[in-house]
N, C-alpha and C positions, 0 to 999 in steps of 0.2 A: 604552330611555330611562327607563322606570319604575324599573328595577333600579338604574340609575346614580343617580337621584334618591334612592332609598331608601338606597343605600350612603352617599352624601354626608350625608344627614340623620342616619343612624345614627352615622357617624363624628363629625360635629359635636356631636351630643348627648352622645356618650361623652366627648369632650374637655371639654365644658363641665361635665359631671357630676363628672369627676375633678379639675377645677381648683379646686373649692370648698375652702375651708379652714375649720377649726373656729374659732369665735369664742373669744377669750381673755377670760374674765370677770375675770381678775386685772389686766388692762391698766389703768393709771392714766388718769384723765381728762385729765391734763396731756399725755399722749402722743398724744392724738387731735387731728386737725386742728381748728383753731378758726376761727370767723368773725371778721371784722374787728371786729365789735361786742364780741367777748369780750376783745380786746386792750386792756389799760390802758396799757402802755408797750411800744413797739416795740424791737427789738434795736438796740443802739448799739455802734459801733466804739469801742474805747478811745481817747479823745481827741476823738471827734466826727467829723463828716462831712469836715472839712478834713484830718484825719489819715488818714482812709480814702482820700481822693483822693491824698494824698501817697504813701501806701503803694503804691497801685496803680501810679501812674506811676513810682515809684522802682524797682519790681520788674518792670515790664512789659518784656519782651524783644521789641522790634518785629522782625518778620521782614524779610528783604531785600525781599520782594515786598509790603510793607505798602501798603495803599491807604487814603488818607484817608477817614474816615467815622466813624460811631458804631456800636458793637456793644452790643446790648441783651442783658443777662443776668438770670438769676434764680437764686437759691440759697437753701438752707434753713439757718436758724440753729436748732440743737437746744437743748433746755432747759439743757444744760450750756455753751452758747455756741459749740460746735463748728460750723464751716461745712461743709455737705455738699451733695451733689446740684447742682453748678453746671450750668446749662443755657444754651445760646445761644438767645435768642428770635429775634433778627434779627442776622445776622452780615454780615461784609464778604467774607472769603474764608477758606478752610480754615486757612491758617497764622496769620492774625490771630486768628481765633476760638480756635484752639488756645492761642495765647499768653495770651489773656485768661483762658481756663479754668485755665491753669497758675498765673496770679496769684491767682485766686480760691481755688484749692486751697492757696495759701501763707498766706492770711489768718489772723491769730491769732484766738483766741477772742473773741467779742463778749460784751457784757453782754446776757444773753438777754431776750427779750420776757417780759412777765408778764401774767397775766389779772387780772380785777377783784379776785380774792382775794389777789393778790400772788405766786402760784405761777408758776415759770418754765414757759413753753410753747414749742412748735415754732412758728416763723413764717418765711414766705418773704419775701425782700427782692429788690428789683429794682435793678440797677446798670447805668447806661449808662457805657460806656468809650469815650472819643473817641481815635481814632488820627489823629495829624497827620503 
């Protein structure tokens, strides 16, 4: 039993030790995650919230097994306005969730978030999508 514990501990320690990465001192401060207090202006879809809603529902391919409900999503808007990392926070079913992720991946560039100095920054947005 002692040997097994020692083996597991040694294996875990070696995995943790090798998974560390060097810090990049050249990384710009605008690439780091920011607190909500640092955001002066949040990302905006070109044309505003109504145009975002229109885009989503015009491009949403509802699956045959669509169940009515709301899918809650989160995605990241990069400093260049590109939409990345869509995630389902609360879904309905596999096919509906997949359809919403596909729409988010088709979103055009946003006007990026800016910090208090006016520099573009990374920012997460949450988007509920209702399936009828």
